[in-house]
C-alpha distance (Angstrom), angle and dihedral (degrees) to the residues before:
residue distance angle dihedral
M1 . . .
P2 3.82 . .
I3 3.78 115.0 .
T4 3.77 120.3 -149.9
V5 3.82 126.4 -172.5
T6 3.80 118.3 -156.5
V7 3.77 117.7 -156.5
T8 3.83 117.9 -167.7
D9 3.79 126.8 -178.1
P10 3.85 115.0 -144.9
L11 3.80 87.8 -164.4
P12 3.85 131.0 65.9
G13 3.74 120.9 -112.7
A14 3.81 137.4 55.8
R15 3.77 125.1 -63.9
T16 3.81 121.7 -143.8
C17 3.80 118.1 -150.7
E18 3.78 90.4 -27.9
P19 3.82 111.0 -170.7
I20 3.80 115.4 -123.4
I21 3.86 129.7 -178.1
F22 3.77 120.8 -156.0
S23 3.80 136.2 170.1
V24 3.76 130.7 -146.0
P25 3.87 115.1 -154.3
E26 3.81 95.6 -124.7
A27 3.78 139.2 60.6
L28 3.75 111.8 -94.8
S29 3.77 125.6 -173.2
G30 3.80 124.3 -134.9
D31 3.82 129.7 65.7
V32 3.78 97.2 -131.8
W33 3.83 124.5 38.8
K34 3.77 133.7 -176.1
A35 3.82 122.6 -132.9
T36 3.82 131.5 -177.0
A37 3.83 118.3 -130.6
A38 3.79 124.9 -144.0
D39 3.83 90.4 -99.5
G40 3.81 90.6 53.7
N41 3.79 96.6 -106.2
E42 3.77 120.6 137.0
V43 3.79 117.0 -113.0
I44 3.81 123.4 -164.0
C45 3.82 116.3 -135.7
Q46 3.80 121.3 -162.9
R47 3.76 120.8 -153.6
L48 3.82 110.4 -128.5
A49 3.79 107.3 -138.8
T50 3.78 95.9 -164.1
R51 3.79 92.1 53.9
S52 3.80 98.8 42.7
D53 3.84 130.3 80.7
S54 3.76 141.0 151.7
T55 3.80 92.7 -60.4
R56 3.78 103.4 41.5
T57 3.78 143.5 21.1
T58 3.78 119.8 -147.0
F59 3.83 123.0 -157.0
A60 3.80 136.8 -168.8
A61 3.78 122.9 -150.9
T62 3.80 137.6 161.7
V63 3.78 118.1 -134.7
T64 3.80 133.9 -171.4
F65 3.80 113.6 -150.6
E66 3.79 147.9 121.3
G67 3.73 123.8 -124.8
S68 3.79 99.3 -14.9
T69 3.78 143.2 -19.4
T70 3.75 140.6 178.2
L71 3.83 133.7 -135.1
T72 3.74 124.3 -154.9
L73 3.76 114.4 -159.4
D74 3.76 109.5 -129.1
G75 3.84 101.8 -179.6
P76 3.79 143.8 -86.9
L77 3.80 119.9 -44.9
A78 3.77 113.6 -108.1
D79 3.83 89.5 -142.2
P80 3.83 109.9 31.8
A81 3.78 92.3 -179.5
S82 3.82 89.1 65.5
A83 3.86 92.6 61.1
P84 3.76 115.3 113.8
G85 3.79 113.3 -119.8
I86 3.80 146.9 96.9
V87 3.82 114.1 -1.1
E88 3.79 127.3 -154.8
L89 3.84 113.5 -134.1
P90 3.81 133.8 -163.9
A91 3.80 109.1 -78.7
R92 3.84 124.1 -118.7
E93 3.82 102.4 -160.3
T94 3.77 123.8 63.8
D95 3.82 92.9 -129.5
A96 3.79 95.0 44.9
F97 3.77 114.3 135.6
V98 3.79 94.9 -168.5
R99 3.79 140.7 -13.6
L100 3.82 115.6 -152.7
D101 3.78 139.1 -166.6
T102 3.80 98.8 -157.1
G103 3.81 92.3 -178.4
C104 3.85 87.4 -103.6
F105 3.84 103.5 40.4
D106 3.80 138.0 37.3
L107 3.77 103.2 -152.9
E108 3.81 139.7 159.8
L109 3.76 123.9 -147.2
C110 3.86 113.9 -154.8
R111 3.81 135.5 -165.7
G112 3.79 97.0 -149.0
T113 3.79 128.8 -128.0
A114 3.84 102.9 -126.9
Q115 3.77 91.6 -134.4
G116 3.80 93.9 131.1
E117 3.82 96.3 -114.9
G118 3.79 129.4 118.1
S119 3.76 86.8 -111.2
S120 3.80 90.9 56.6
K121 3.76 96.8 73.7
W122 3.83 126.8 120.8
G123 3.81 119.1 -140.4
L124 3.75 130.5 61.6
R125 3.82 104.5 -20.1
H126 3.82 94.3 173.3
F127 3.79 126.5 33.8
A128 3.82 130.8 168.6
A129 3.74 136.0 158.6
T130 3.76 108.5 -124.2
A131 3.82 88.6 -137.4
D132 3.81 92.3 70.8
G133 3.81 103.6 11.5
V134 3.84 93.1 -140.2
D135 3.81 111.7 146.6
L136 3.79 106.7 -139.2
L137 3.83 90.0 -162.0
P138 3.79 103.2 37.6
S139 3.79 100.0 156.2
G140 3.82 96.1 51.5
N141 3.85 87.6 -132.3
N142 3.80 94.9 112.2
A143 3.78 134.0 43.1
I144 3.74 145.4 -154.8
G145 3.80 114.3 -128.2
G146 3.79 108.8 33.2
F147 3.75 120.1 142.7
Y148 3.76 120.4 -148.6
G149 3.80 128.1 162.3
P150 2.92 135.8 95.2
F151 3.78 92.9 15.8
F152 3.76 102.2 37.5
T153 3.82 102.3 45.0
P154 3.84 131.6 110.6
E155 3.84 85.8 -110.0
N156 3.80 87.1 67.6
G157 3.80 93.3 36.4
L158 3.80 92.5 -116.4
I159 3.77 135.7 98.1
N160 3.76 138.0 -170.3
P161 3.80 111.3 6.3
P162 3.84 91.0 -154.8
E163 3.79 86.2 63.7
H164 3.81 98.8 43.9
T165 3.77 106.1 36.3
T166 3.76 136.8 36.0
V167 3.83 129.1 -137.6
E168 3.75 133.6 -140.6
I169 3.80 112.7 -135.3
E170 3.79 122.5 -144.6
V171 3.77 122.3 -161.8
V172 3.78 106.4 -131.7
E173 3.79 98.1 171.1
R174 3.85 130.5 -5.1
G175 3.83 124.1 176.6
P176 3.78 141.5 116.3
V177 3.82 95.0 -72.3
L178 3.81 105.6 33.6
H179 3.76 138.5 24.4
H180 3.83 117.0 -171.3
Y181 3.80 119.5 -176.0
R182 3.81 127.8 -179.2
M183 3.85 120.6 -155.8
H184 3.80 118.3 -152.6
G185 3.82 123.0 -164.1
T186 3.82 146.1 146.3
V187 3.76 125.9 -128.5
P188 3.81 111.7 -117.1
D189 3.83 117.3 -124.1
G190 3.76 118.7 -88.4
L191 3.84 135.7 170.4
L192 3.82 96.9 -69.8
P193 3.85 112.6 76.0
E194 3.81 94.3 -157.8
L195 3.80 90.4 64.0
R196 3.81 99.7 48.3
G197 3.78 124.2 119.1
K198 3.81 97.5 2.8
R199 3.81 114.7 161.0
F200 3.78 123.3 -140.4
A201 3.77 140.0 -172.8
I202 3.79 129.6 -161.8
D203 3.81 123.3 -163.1
W204 3.80 118.3 -153.0
V205 3.84 122.1 -170.7
F206 3.78 125.0 -171.6
T207 3.83 123.4 -180.0
Y208 3.77 134.0 -164.6
G209 3.79 114.4 -84.6
T210 3.81 93.5 -15.0
P211 3.83 115.4 143.8
F212 3.81 91.8 -140.5
F213 3.81 139.4 44.1
Q214 3.83 131.5 -147.6
R215 3.81 136.5 -134.9
K216 3.79 142.7 166.6
Y217 3.81 131.2 -163.5
D218 3.80 122.1 -145.3
V219 3.80 121.0 -174.7
E220 3.80 130.6 175.3
D221 3.82 111.4 -97.8
F222 3.77 115.9 -80.1
R223 3.80 142.3 165.1
T224 3.76 128.7 -165.8
V225 3.82 141.9 138.3
I226 3.79 122.6 -96.9
N227 3.80 124.7 173.1
G228 3.82 87.5 -0.8
R229 3.80 90.8 -61.1
S230 3.79 130.0 111.7
V231 3.81 111.1 -110.2
T232 3.84 118.5 -164.4
N233 3.80 119.0 177.7
K234 3.82 95.2 -27.3
I235 3.81 123.4 128.7
T236 3.76 143.3 -175.0
V237 3.81 113.5 -119.5
G238 3.78 112.4 -163.8
D239 3.80 128.6 -161.5
E240 3.80 114.0 -171.8
F241 3.82 130.3 -164.0
E242 3.79 132.9 179.0
G243 3.76 139.0 -159.6
G244 3.80 101.6 173.2
A245 3.77 128.8 -102.7
G246 3.83 110.5 -32.2
E247 3.83 93.3 7.1
L248 3.77 129.4 100.1
V249 3.77 124.2 -164.2
F250 3.88 87.8 -163.4
D251 3.78 123.1 27.4
R252 3.83 102.6 170.3
F253 3.84 135.8 55.2
D254 3.78 126.1 -158.7
T255 3.80 138.7 -179.6
A256 3.78 127.0 -157.5
G257 3.78 105.8 -104.0
G258 3.82 95.0 17.5
T259 3.77 133.9 -60.2
R260 3.82 125.2 -86.9
Y261 3.79 109.3 -169.0
R262 3.78 150.1 143.5
A263 3.78 118.1 -131.4
G264 3.79 127.7 -134.0
D265 3.78 133.8 34.5
P266 3.83 111.9 -117.4
Y267 3.82 90.4 174.9
A268 3.81 93.3 59.7
H269 3.78 90.7 43.4
Q270 3.83 90.8 52.7
L271 3.80 90.4 47.0
V272 3.80 91.5 52.5
D273 3.78 90.2 49.6
M274 3.85 90.1 49.4
V275 3.82 89.3 50.2
S276 3.79 89.0 55.9
E277 3.80 92.4 46.3
T278 3.78 92.6 48.2
V279 3.78 94.2 47.5
R280 3.81 87.6 50.2
D281 3.84 102.2 40.6
S282 3.81 112.2 18.7
T283 3.81 117.2 114.9
A284 3.82 92.6 -155.5
T285 3.80 112.5 140.0
S286 3.79 103.5 -166.1
D287 3.77 120.4 126.8
T288 3.78 89.6 -126.4
F289 3.82 91.2 56.1
A290 3.80 89.4 50.3
R291 3.82 90.3 51.5
F292 3.82 92.7 47.7
R293 3.81 91.4 46.5
E294 3.79 88.5 57.9
Q295 3.81 93.0 47.7
L296 3.80 94.7 45.9
T297 3.76 100.4 56.0
G298 3.77 96.5 89.1
D299 3.79 135.5 65.0
L300 3.85 103.3 -34.2
E301 3.78 93.5 -172.0
S302 3.78 91.1 62.0
A303 3.83 95.0 43.0
H304 3.76 124.1 105.1
W305 3.83 104.8 -77.5
D306 3.82 92.3 -122.0
L307 3.78 97.0 49.1
Y308 3.78 97.5 82.6
W309 3.81 92.9 39.7
R310 3.82 89.9 59.1
L311 3.80 91.2 65.2
F312 3.88 86.5 71.5
C313 3.78 96.9 41.6
V314 3.83 117.0 118.0
W315 3.79 89.4 -149.9
E316 3.82 91.8 60.5
K317 3.85 94.9 51.3
A318 3.76 93.1 -151.1
L319 3.83 89.0 134.7
D320 3.78 130.6 21.8
D321 3.76 119.2 -102.5
D322 3.80 94.7 -106.5
E323 3.83 92.7 54.7
I324 3.83 90.5 46.8
R325 3.84 90.3 51.9
D326 3.80 92.8 47.1
R327 3.77 97.8 47.0
L328 3.78 95.5 43.3
A329 3.83 91.8 47.0
R330 3.81 87.3 58.8
V331 3.78 91.3 48.1
R332 3.80 91.4 51.1
S333 3.73 95.1 45.7
A334 3.82 93.3 53.7
S335 3.82 96.1 39.5
H336 3.86 93.6 49.7
V337 3.79 88.6 59.1
L338 3.79 95.0 44.0
A339 3.82 94.0 46.2
D340 3.81 92.4 63.6
D341 3.74 97.7 35.6
V342 3.79 116.2 137.0
D343 3.82 88.4 -119.9
R344 3.86 88.2 68.7
P345 3.75 102.1 67.0
W346 3.74 126.2 177.9
I347 3.79 111.6 -100.6
I348 3.83 123.4 -151.6
S349 3.80 114.0 -153.0
D350 3.77 129.4 177.9
D351 3.83 88.7 -174.1
P352 3.81 127.9 71.4
V353 3.81 111.9 -86.9
D354 3.82 121.7 -114.4
V355 3.79 93.5 -140.6
S356 3.79 98.2 -176.6
S357 3.78 89.9 62.1
A358 3.82 92.0 56.4
S359 3.76 123.1 93.3
H360 3.82 110.7 -76.9
E361 3.82 85.3 2.8
T362 3.77 87.3 -91.4
I363 3.76 138.6 112.7
F364 3.82 133.5 -172.8
P365 3.84 108.6 -147.2
G366 3.77 122.2 -165.7
A367 3.78 129.8 -115.0
A368 3.78 118.1 -38.7
S369 3.82 142.3 145.5
K370 3.84 98.0 -158.5
T371 3.81 120.8 53.3
A372 3.75 138.5 154.1
E373 3.82 142.3 -165.8
Y374 3.80 120.9 -161.8
H375 3.78 143.1 168.4
S376 3.80 111.8 -114.0
G377 3.84 92.5 -149.3
T378 3.79 105.0 42.9
G379 3.82 95.4 26.0
R380 3.84 90.8 -133.6
T381 3.86 105.6 159.4
M382 3.80 136.4 -169.1
V383 3.80 118.7 -164.4
W384 3.80 128.3 -165.4
W385 3.80 129.2 -163.9
T386 3.81 123.3 -177.8
S387 3.81 122.1 -166.2
V388 3.79 89.0 -130.3
P389 3.76 123.1 27.8
S390 3.74 120.0 -99.5
G391 3.80 109.1 -126.3
A392 3.84 90.4 -128.9
F393 3.79 145.3 -17.1
Q394 3.78 140.9 -136.3
I395 3.80 111.5 -143.5
V396 3.83 119.0 -174.4
Q397 3.79 126.6 -177.5
R398 3.81 102.7 171.7
R399 3.73 111.9 -177.7
Q400 3.81 96.4 -170.1
S401 3.78 92.5 66.5
G402 3.78 98.7 17.8
W403 3.82 90.2 -123.4
V404 3.80 119.0 150.4
N405 3.79 124.1 -172.8
W406 3.84 137.8 -172.7
G407 3.83 108.6 -169.1
S408 3.83 131.9 170.5
N409 3.83 95.9 -137.6
S410 3.75 137.6 102.9
E411 3.81 128.9 -141.5
N412 3.80 120.0 -35.9
E413 3.79 95.0 17.8
C414 3.83 94.9 -64.9
P415 3.82 108.4 161.1
E416 3.81 117.1 -129.7
L417 3.86 111.0 174.4
P418 3.82 115.1 95.1
V419 3.78 113.5 -123.4
G420 3.78 112.8 -105.8
A421 3.84 96.7 34.1
D422 3.75 116.3 145.0
I423 3.80 112.9 -121.8
K424 3.81 125.2 -163.2
T425 3.76 117.9 -172.5
G426 3.78 120.5 -169.0
W427 3.80 141.3 -177.2
R428 3.78 128.4 -139.9
P429 3.80 132.7 179.7
A430 3.81 92.0 -130.5
P431 3.83 137.6 15.7
D432 3.81 93.9 -122.0
G433 3.81 108.6 114.6
W434 3.80 94.6 7.1
T435 3.81 92.3 138.6
A436 3.79 91.9 54.1
F437 3.82 87.5 50.3
A438 3.85 88.9 50.5
D439 3.81 88.4 51.6
Q440 3.82 88.3 56.9
L441 3.76 90.2 49.7
E442 3.77 87.4 55.1
T443 3.81 98.4 45.3
S444 3.77 118.6 45.0
P445 3.78 123.0 -159.8
E446 3.82 119.2 -90.6
V447 3.84 112.6 -107.6
A448 3.81 125.9 -160.9
V449 3.79 130.5 175.6
V450 3.83 122.4 -147.1
E451 3.78 124.8 -172.2
E452 3.77 108.2 -156.3
P453 3.81 119.3 -152.1
A454 3.75 114.0 -107.4
R455 3.81 114.0 -102.9
G456 3.81 122.2 -114.2
């Protein structure tokens, strides 16, 4: 009998290649189907193997419409390989798992190499919107999608899991409409015993033509203390971008409803000072320390953000554990006082924040679920929505190195995003209307399936 899918948008405005998932209460053969939309256009529907069984068949499609539309399933394609959709491209990085042209993004998902360098990170090491072709991570030395606190913090004597552990990547679904990958990894051991050996999984979903992608982080239950506060099952998710020394790919930050923030990062400043002191005064004799001492004699402010953190990383073994504990305890003690100093007032802004003009080119905004960073000249805009608000953020737009960061943590590396939150990250050619776009990320269209009796 004919099958019709009704798609209704509870929000005003147009949707572009909006992903929808629907199930038919019967087993249907064929991996790729064709449907006809209300406007007469052909829509490709991909059967999702992991959500289908002998009693139902689940499909994914992307639809462009305003208000509402309908799809009528026509039948399986005789030649599924001829279906328009996501295309796999030649990879650029040696540890790449897959490079995709989604029809909206050119992106590369990497496993990581665990060699401790910026180029060792897993996650998205290249990312460009096909509309402008500008790679927001051209060097491959930064990545979108790392998670950090509480595991990968100086407090635990570790930094940057994408640099110090690899992931295995499982293909959950792969077809013309939807690619779903699941990363699996284990946190390496640091100084805090309660955080050792925890396993994690990260789901990534990319859909054809869609101007956003989706992900979710799951980590084995944990509880610890960071910045003097109890942290239970909360993490820092970090998305990095780069424009090269003196260039910023994003130079403004905005929050739906206005931004409440404190400027400056005393913790990072104290850490840089401790790097200088350690390079000057430490009696460590390891070959790694000698190598870092040579690398850290120049302009620290223009160095890769992770370089001076690595000096205090247990994994690197530049310093012994006791020296790491002692030096970082002094950093924390001083930075905790400075972070809450009366000279660092909360600022309330209804306008986007020029982060690079703030002290340390860093701000710490308060709780939010809808945020954006954009470039005031080109208009290029990234938008984030989280299914539950992160309690705080760390936003960096550092012109000296060209490094830009969106992180779900508060002062002193304290993680603030609950594990298991859904994250949608989107791209727009201009910041105008970004909050309405974020509303669409939050509220998906309503989808209903109707089986009509056969005539006659």
